PAZAPA-4460 file (N, C-alpha, C; in steps of 0.05 Angstrom, whole numbers, plus 32768, in hexadecimal, padded with zeros to 4 digits):
% residues 153
    n_x    n_y    n_z   ca_x   ca_y   ca_z    c_x    c_y    c_z   seq   type   mol
   8010   7FEA   8004   8003   7FFA   7FFA   8013   8018   8005     1      M     A
   8005   8026   7FEA   801C   8040   7FF4   8011   805D   8003     2      H     A
   8025   8058   8011   8025   8075   8034   801F   8084   8031     3      S     A
   800B   808E   801E   7FFC   80A2   8011   7FD6   8096   8013     4      M     A
   7FDA   8074   800F   7FBE   806E   800D   7FB6   8064   8026     5      E     A
   7F95   805B   8029   7F8C   8066   8041   7F7C   8048   803B     6      I     A
   7F7B   8037   8054   7F6D   8020   8057   7F5B   8021   805D     7      D     A
   7F34   802C   8053   7F20   803A   8066   7F15   8019   8074     8      P     A
   7F1E   7FFD   8076   7F1D   7FDF   8080   7F2A   7FF6   809A     9      A     A
   7F3F   8002   809B   7F48   7FF8   80BD   7F47   8016   80C2    10      A     A
   7F3D   8028   80B3   7F31   8041   80C7   7F25   803B   80D4    11      V     A
   7F09   8029   80CC   7EF8   801D   80CD   7EF2   8019   80EB    12      W     A
   7F06   8005   80E8   7F0D   7FF1   8100   7F13   8000   811C    13      A     A
   7F21   801A   810F   7F2A   8028   8123   7F15   8037   8133    14      R     A
   7F0A   803E   8129   7EE8   8054   8131   7EDF   8049   8139    15      V     A
   7ED5   802D   812C   7EC6   8014   8147   7ECA   8008   815B    16      Y     A
   7EEB   800D   816A   7EFB   7FFD   8174   7EEE   7FF6   8189    17      A     A
   7EE4   801E   819B   7EDF   8014   81AC   7EBF   8013   81B1    18      H     A
   7EAA   800E   81A6   7E94   800E   81A2   7E84   7FF7   819A    19      T     A
   7E65   7FEF   81A0   7E57   7FDC   819D   7E4E   7FD3   8183    20      D     A
   7E61   7FE6   817C   7E4A   7FE4   8159   7E5D   7FD3   8142    21      A     A
   7E5A   7FCA   8138   7E60   7FB3   811C   7E66   7FCF   8105    22      V     A
   7E7A   7FD0   80FE   7E7E   7FDF   80E1   7E7B   7FD7   80CF    23      P     A
   7E67   7FDC   80B7   7E53   7FD1   8099   7E68   7FC1   808F    24      D     A
   7E6F   7FA8   8080   7E85   7F9D   806F   7E84   7FA8   805E    25      K     A
   7E96   7FA3   8046   7EA9   7FB7   802A   7E8B   7FAC   8026    26      R     A
   7E7D   7FC7   8016   7E75   7FCB   7FFC   7E7B   7FC0   7FEF    27      P     A
   7E62   7FAE   7FE1   7E60   7F92   7FCA   7E65   7FA5   7FB3    28      L     A
   7E62   7FBC   7FB3   7E72   7FD1   7F95   7E88   7FC3   7F96    29      S     A
   7E97   7FCC   7FA8   7EAF   7FCF   7FA1   7EB7   7FB5   7FA2    30      R     A
   7EB6   7F9B   7FB0   7EB2   7F82   7FA4   7EB9   7F7B   7F80    31      D     A
   7E9D   7F80   7F84   7E91   7F82   7F67   7EAA   7F83   7F48    32      L     A
   7EB6   7FA3   7F56   7EC4   7FB4   7F49   7EE5   7F9D   7F42    33      A     A
   7EEE   7F95   7F5B   7EFA   7F87   7F55   7EF9   7F69   7F49    34      D     A
   7EE5   7F58   7F4A   7ED6   7F40   7F3D   7EE4   7F54   7F23    35      W     A
   7ECE   7F56   7F17   7EC7   7F64   7EFD   7EE2   7F69   7EEA    36      I     A
   7EF9   7F75   7EFE   7F19   7F73   7EF2   7F1C   7F58   7EF1    37      R     A
   7F0F   7F44   7F05   7F1F   7F28   7F0E   7F1A   7F1C   7EFB    38      A     A
   7F03   7F1B   7EEE   7EF8   7F15   7ED7   7EFF   7F0E   7EBB    39      E     A
   7EFF   7F30   7EB3   7F05   7F3E   7EA7   7F20   7F2E   7E98    40      Q     A
   7F3B   7F2E   7EB8   7F4F   7F28   7EB2   7F51   7F04   7EA9    41      Q     A
   7F42   7EFD   7EB4   7F39   7EDC   7EAF   7F3E   7ED8   7E86    42      A     A
   7F1F   7EED   7E84   7F21   7EDF   7E6C   7F34   7EE9   7E56    43      T     A
   7F46   7EF6   7E5A   7F58   7EFC   7E50   7F6D   7EEC   7E4F    44      I     A
   7F74   7EE3   7E62   7F88   7EC9   7E5E   7F78   7EAE   7E5A    45      T     A
   7F64   7EAB   7E62   7F56   7E92   7E51   7F60   7E8B   7E3C    46      Y     A
   7F52   7EA8   7E2C   7F57   7EAF   7E0B   7F76   7EA0   7DFD    47      Y     A
   7F87   7EB3   7E18   7FA6   7EA8   7E0E   7FA9   7E8C   7E0D    48      H     A
   7FAA   7E82   7E25   7FAA   7E65   7E27   7F9D   7E57   7E15    49      I     A
   7F86   7E59   7E0C   7F78   7E40   7DEF   7F8E   7E52   7DE1    50      A     A
   7F9A   7E57   7DD2   7FB1   7E58   7DBC   7FBD   7E4B   7DC3    51      R     A
   7FC9   7E4C   7DDD   7FE7   7E35   7DE6   7FDE   7E18   7DE9    52      L     A
   7FB6   7E13   7DE7   7FBE   7DEF   7DF0   7FAC   7DE5   7DD4    53      V     A
   7FA4   7DEB   7DC4   7FAF   7DE9   7DA7   7F8C   7DD8   7DA9    54      G     A
   7F81   7DBD   7DB4   7F75   7DA7   7DAB   7F5D   7DB9   7DC2    55      N     A
   7F62   7DBE   7DD6   7F59   7DC3   7DF3   7F56   7DE9   7DF4    56      D     A
   7F57   7DF8   7DDD   7F4F   7E0D   7DDE   7F32   7E19   7DDC    57      G     A
   7F19   7E06   7DDD   7F01   7E04   7DD7   7EFA   7E01   7DED    58      A     A
   7F0D   7DF7   7E00   7EFE   7DF9   7E1C   7F07   7E0B   7E2B    59      A     A
   7F1E   7E1A   7E22   7F28   7E37   7E2C   7F1A   7E48   7E30    60      L     A
   7F0C   7E48   7E0D   7EFE   7E66   7E04   7EEC   7E65   7E0B    61      R     A
   7EDC   7E4E   7E11   7EC3   7E48   7E1F   7ECB   7E62   7E3B    62      H     A
   7ECD   7E56   7E4E   7EE3   7E57   7E71   7EE1   7E7A   7E66    63      M     A
   7EED   7E88   7E51   7EED   7E9A   7E50   7ED3   7EAA   7E3F    64      A     A
   7EC9   7E9E   7E36   7EA8   7EAE   7E38   7E97   7EAD   7E4F    65      Q     A
   7E9C   7E94   7E62   7E89   7E91   7E83   7EA1   7EAB   7E8F    66      T     A
   7EB5   7EA7   7E93   7EBE   7EC4   7EA1   7EB8   7EDE   7E90    67      C     A
   7EB9   7EE9   7E70   7EAF   7EFE   7E6F   7E89   7EF8   7E68    68      A     A
   7E7D   7EE8   7E7F   7E65   7EE3   7E7C   7E5D   7EF6   7E99    69      G     A
   7E75   7EE2   7EA6   7E75   7EF2   7EC8   7E77   7F0E   7ECE    70      H     A
   7E86   7F12   7EBE   7E98   7F37   7EBA   7E78   7F3D   7EB7    71      S     A
   7E67   7F3F   7E9C   7E4D   7F4F   7E94   7E40   7F52   7EB8    72      R     A
   7E3B   7F2F   7EB6   7E21   7F38   7ECF   7E30   7F45   7EE3    73      K     A
   7E47   7F4A   7EF1   7E4C   7F57   7EFF   7E57   7F74   7EFE    74      L     A
   7E55   7F82   7EEB   7E4D   7F94   7ED8   7E2F   7F99   7EE2    75      L     A
   7E1F   7F88   7EDC   7E03   7F92   7ED8   7DF5   7F94   7EF8    76      T     A
   7E02   7F80   7F03   7DFF   7F87   7F1E   7E0C   7F9C   7F35    77      L     A
   7E21   7FAD   7F29   7E28   7FBE   7F2F   7E1D   7FE2   7F27    78      H     A
   7E1A   7FDD   7F11   7E01   7FEE   7F12   7DEB   7FEF   7F19    79      Y     A
   7DD9   7FD3   7F21   7DC1   7FD4   7F28   7DC3   7FE8   7F46    80      F     A
   7DE0   7FDC   7F55   7DE1   7FE5   7F6E   7DED   7FFC   7F76    81      L     A
   7DF2   800D   7F5A   7E02   8020   7F65   7DF4   8034   7F5B    82      T     A
   7DE9   8032   7F3C   7DE5   804A   7F29   7DF4   804B   7F12    83      G     A
   7E0B   8045   7F12   7E2E   8058   7F12   7E2F   8043   7EF6    84      Q     A
   7E3E   803E   7EE0   7E4A   802A   7EC9   7E6C   8038   7ECC    85      K     A
   7E72   800F   7ED6   7E8D   8018   7EDE   7EA3   8012   7EC6    86      L     A
   7EAB   802B   7EC1   7EB6   8026   7EA4   7ECA   8010   7E9B    87      P     A
   7EC0   800C   7E74   7ECF   7FEA   7E70   7EED   7FEA   7E6C    88      S     A
   7EFA   7FE8   7E78   7F1A   7FE3   7E7E   7F20   7FCC   7E75    89      V     A
   7F2D   7FC2   7E64   7F38   7FA2   7E62   7F52   7FA5   7E6A    90      L     A
   7F5A   7F89   7E7A   7F71   7F8B   7E89   7F89   7F84   7E72    91      P     A
   7F9F   7F97   7E81   7FB4   7FAC   7E65   7FC6   7F90   7E5F    92      E     A
   7FBC   7F70   7E71   7FDC   7F61   7E73   7FCD   7F42   7E64    93      T     A
   7FE4   7F36   7E57   7FDE   7F13   7E5B   7FF0   7F11   7E60    94      V     A
   7FF2   7EF8   7E77   8003   7EF1   7E84   8012   7EE4   7E75    95      P     A
   802B   7EE0   7E7F   8046   7ED6   7E6A   804C   7EBC   7E6D    96      V     A
   8042   7EB1   7E81   804D   7E93   7E92   804B   7E7E   7E84    97      A     A
   8058   7E64   7E7C   8058   7E5B   7E71   803E   7E4B   7E85    98      E     A
   803A   7E2E   7E68   8016   7E25   7E6A   8016   7E1E   7E8A    99      L     A
   8028   7E0C   7E95   8017   7E01   7EB4   8014   7E15   7EC6   100      P     A
   802E   7E2F   7EC2   802E   7E41   7ED5   8007   7E55   7ECB   101      A     A
   800D   7E50   7EBA   7FEC   7E61   7EBB   7FDB   7E51   7EC4   102      L     A
   7FD3   7E39   7EBE   7FBB   7E2C   7EC8   7FBD   7E28   7EE7   103      L     A
   7FD1   7E1D   7EF5   7FD2   7E29   7F13   7FCE   7E3D   7F18   104      A     A
   7FCC   7E51   7F0E   7FCB   7E71   7F18   7FA9   7E7A   7F0D   105      E     A
   7F9E   7E65   7EF8   7F86   7E6A   7EF4   7F72   7E4D   7F10   106      R     A
   7F7F   7E46   7F0C   7F71   7E2D   7F1E   7F6B   7E3D   7F42   107      Y     A
   7F80   7E3D   7F47   7F81   7E59   7F56   7F6B   7E68   7F65   108      R     A
   7F65   7E75   7F45   7F67   7E91   7F4A   7F3E   7E84   7F49   109      A     A
   7F3D   7E73   7F40   7F1A   7E6F   7F34   7F13   7E60   7F53   110      E     A
   7F27   7E53   7F5A   7F1B   7E4B   7F7F   7F16   7E67   7F8E   111      N     A
   7F17   7E6E   7F89   7F20   7E8C   7F9F   7F05   7E9E   7F91   112      T     A
   7F07   7E96   7F7B   7EE8   7EA3   7F6D   7ED7   7EA2   7F79   113      A     A
   7EC9   7E83   7F6E   7EC6   7E65   7F7F   7EB5   7E73   7FAA   114      A     A
   7ED0   7E7A   7FAE   7EC9   7E84   7FCA   7EBD   7EA1   7FCA   115      E     A
   7EC6   7EB1   7FBC   7ECB   7EC9   7FBD   7EAC   7EC6   7FC2   116      A     A
   7EA2   7EB7   7FA8   7E7D   7EBA   7FA1   7E6D   7EAC   7FB2   117      Y     A
   7E76   7E9A   7FBC   7E68   7E89   7FD0   7E58   7EA2   7FEC   118      Q     A
   7E75   7EA8   7FEC   7E73   7EBB   8015   7E64   7ED9   8005   119      S     A
   7E6A   7EDA   7FEC   7E55   7EF5   7FEB   7E2E   7EE7   7FDC   120      A     A
   7E2D   7ECC   7FE4   7E1C   7EC9   7FDB   7E0E   7EBB   7FFD   121      A     A
   7E1F   7EC3   8004   7E17   7EBA   8026   7E18   7EDC   8031   122      A     A
   7E20   7EEC   802C   7E1F   7F02   8037   7E00   7F13   8029   123      D     A
   7DF9   7F13   8013   7DF7   7F1E   8002   7DD6   7F10   7FF4   124      H     A
   7DC7   7F0B   800C   7DB8   7EF6   8002   7D9B   7F01   7FEB   125      P     A
   7D9E   7F11   7FDF   7D8B   7F29   7FD0   7D9A   7F1C   7FB8   126      K     A
   7DB8   7F1F   7FB3   7DC8   7F15   7F95   7DD7   7EF9   7F9D   127      Q     A
   7DC2   7EDD   7FB2   7DCB   7EC8   7FB5   7DCD   7EBB   7F98   128      Q     A
   7DB2   7EBE   7F81   7DBC   7EA9   7F6F   7DD0   7EAD   7F64   129      P     A
   7DD5   7EC5   7F61   7DEB   7ED0   7F4B   7E06   7ECD   7F51   130      L     A
   7E0C   7ECA   7F6C   7E23   7ECD   7F70   7E23   7EA7   7F79   131      F     A
   7E0C   7E9B   7F7A   7E11   7E7E   7F82   7E17   7E6E   7F5F   132      E     A
   7E03   7E7E   7F4B   7E18   7E78   7F2A   7E30   7E75   7F2B   133      E     A
   7E36   7E8D   7F35   7E5A   7E9A   7F28   7E70   7E81   7F35   134      L     A
   7E5D   7E82   7F52   7E71   7E6B   7F5D   7E7D   7E50   7F5D   135      A     A
   7E60   7E46   7F51   7E5C   7E2E   7F3C   7E67   7E23   7F26   136      E     A
   7E64   7E40   7F1A   7E7D   7E46   7EF4   7E97   7E48   7EFF   137      E     A
   7E9B   7E51   7F1E   7EBF   7E57   7F1B   7EC4   7E38   7F22   138      S     A
   7EB1   7E37   7F3A   7EC4   7E17   7F39   7EC9   7DFB   7F1E   139      R     A
   7EB0   7E01   7F0F   7EAF   7DEA   7EF8   7EBF   7DFC   7EE6   140      L     A
   7EC8   7E0C   7EEA   7EEB   7E13   7EDD   7F08   7E02   7EEA   141      N     A
   7F03   7E19   7F00   7F16   7E09   7F0D   7F1B   7DE5   7F0B   142      A     A
   7F06   7DD2   7F0E   7F06   7DBF   7EFF   7F10   7DAF   7EE2   143      R     A
   7F08   7DD0   7ED7   7F13   7DC7   7EB8   7F30   7DCA   7EB3   144      R     A
   7F34   7DE1   7EC7   7F58   7DE5   7EC8   7F66   7DC5   7EDE   145      L     A
   7F5C   7DC1   7EF1   7F68   7DAB   7EF0   7F6F   7D98   7EDA   146      L     A
   7F61   7D95   7ED0   7F51   7D7D   7EBE   7F6A   7D79   7E97   147      Q     A
   7F71   7D9B   7E9B   7F83   7DAA   7E88   7F96   7D9F   7E94   148      L     A
   7F9C   7D9F   7EAA   7FB9   7DA4   7EB6   7FC6   7D81   7EB6   149      A     A
   7FAB   7D77   7EBE   7FB6   7D5E   7EBF   7FC9   7D57   7EA4   150      Q     A
   7FC3   7D66   7E8A   7FCB   7D57   7E72   7FE4   7D6A   7E69   151      R     A
   7FDD   7D80   7E7A   7FF7   7D93   7E72   8011   7D9A   7E87   152      Y     A
   8013   7D91   7E9B   8025   7D86   7EAA   8046   7D76   7EAC   153      I     A
***
């Protein structure tokens, strides 16, 4: 963290430290913005990996399309909750690691995303069906990555 940046959660923790009040959780809109960027990066990464794997490219292109769909759903939810459109900014980087490392990184990221979406489903009951769907699709992507890795590692 840059020395001039302030962590709002740390500030509120100090504010509430001497009271019985419980601070609100991190706003869902901030999580959505992070998840949208992660899904957009996943989309680009899967298209990149698809070019590396030959015959398995179709499965990875399907995973890329799934992640692009996740991004669109999250963008829409963000708009519904805030009334603000997030600027459409695609990630600037394509990963340069070798195939086994890319598969491992994406496997970890899909499992992390599944956990985050499942937690969001519990924390935000109004959006529970959406978050449970995203969690299940992320788990499915992780299983597909594990199967692919068995052939390429």
